[in-house]
C-alpha positions, 0 to 999 in steps of 0.5 A: 143737206148733201147727205140727204140728197145723196141718200135719196139718189142711192135709195132711188137707184136701189129701188130701180134695180129691185123694181126692174129685176122683179118686173123682168122675173115676173114677166118671165114667170108669166111666159113660163106659166102660159107655156105650161097652160098650153101644155096642160090643154094639149095633154087634156086633148090627148087624153080625150083621144082614146075615148073618142077613138073608142066611140068611133071604132065601132062605126068606122070599120072601113076608116082604119087609116084615119084612126091610125093617123090620130093614134100616131099623132097622139103618140107624137104629142105625148112623146114631144119634149120641147114646146115647139115639138109639142105645138107641132104635134098638137097641130098634127093631132088637131088636123087628124081629129078634123079628119075624124069629124069630117068622116063622121058626116058619112056615119049618121048613127055616129053623128047622133051618138051622145058620147061622140057628140060630148067628146066632140064638144069637149075637144072643141072647148079645149081647142078654144082654150089652146088658142087662148093660151097661145094668145096669152103666151104671145101677149106675155112675151110681148110685155116681156120683150117690151120691158127688155127693149125699152129704156131703161129696161134694156139696161137692166135686162142686159145687166141681169142677162135677160134676153127677148123671148120667141113668139109662138108662130103658126106653121106656114101650112096653117096660114093657107085658106082652107079649100071648101068644095061642094 
C-alpha cells in the first residue's frame, strides 16, 4: 500500500515538473512568435514605402524634406537589429508617413490618385496589424510573467532559470495628446 502511494506521489511530482516546463516553454514561444509578427508587419510597412514615395514624388515636388525624412526612417527600420530599435524605428516611420498623408491634403490630384489611396489603405491596415501584434505580445508576456510569479510556477521558473519578460512600452512622446488646430 505504501509503495502505491509513494509511486502516485512521485508520478504527480514528475507530471508537475513536465507540465510547468512545457507551460513556460510554450508561453515563451508565444512571446517569440508575437515579436516575429511585429517584425513581419513592420517589414511589410517598410516594403510599401518605396511604392508610396514613387506615387507621391510626382506631386510633391516642393516637399523633398518630407520624402527624405520617410526614406531615412525606412532605412533606420530596415537596419534595426533589436526589437526595441525596430519598434522605435517603426514609430519614426509611422510619424514620417503621417506627414506625407497630411501634406497630401494640399495636393487634390494626389488625394484622388488610386495608387496613393490604395497604398494609404494598405498602410492603415498594416498599422492596425502592428497594434494588434503589440497587444498580443503584451498579452503573451502577461501570461508568461504570471506563470513565473505565481505559486507554484515561481518555483519551477527559478528551477528552469526562467525570468520575467519586458512589456513593449510606448515612448513618452507618443503619450501626449495630439494638438489639433484650425
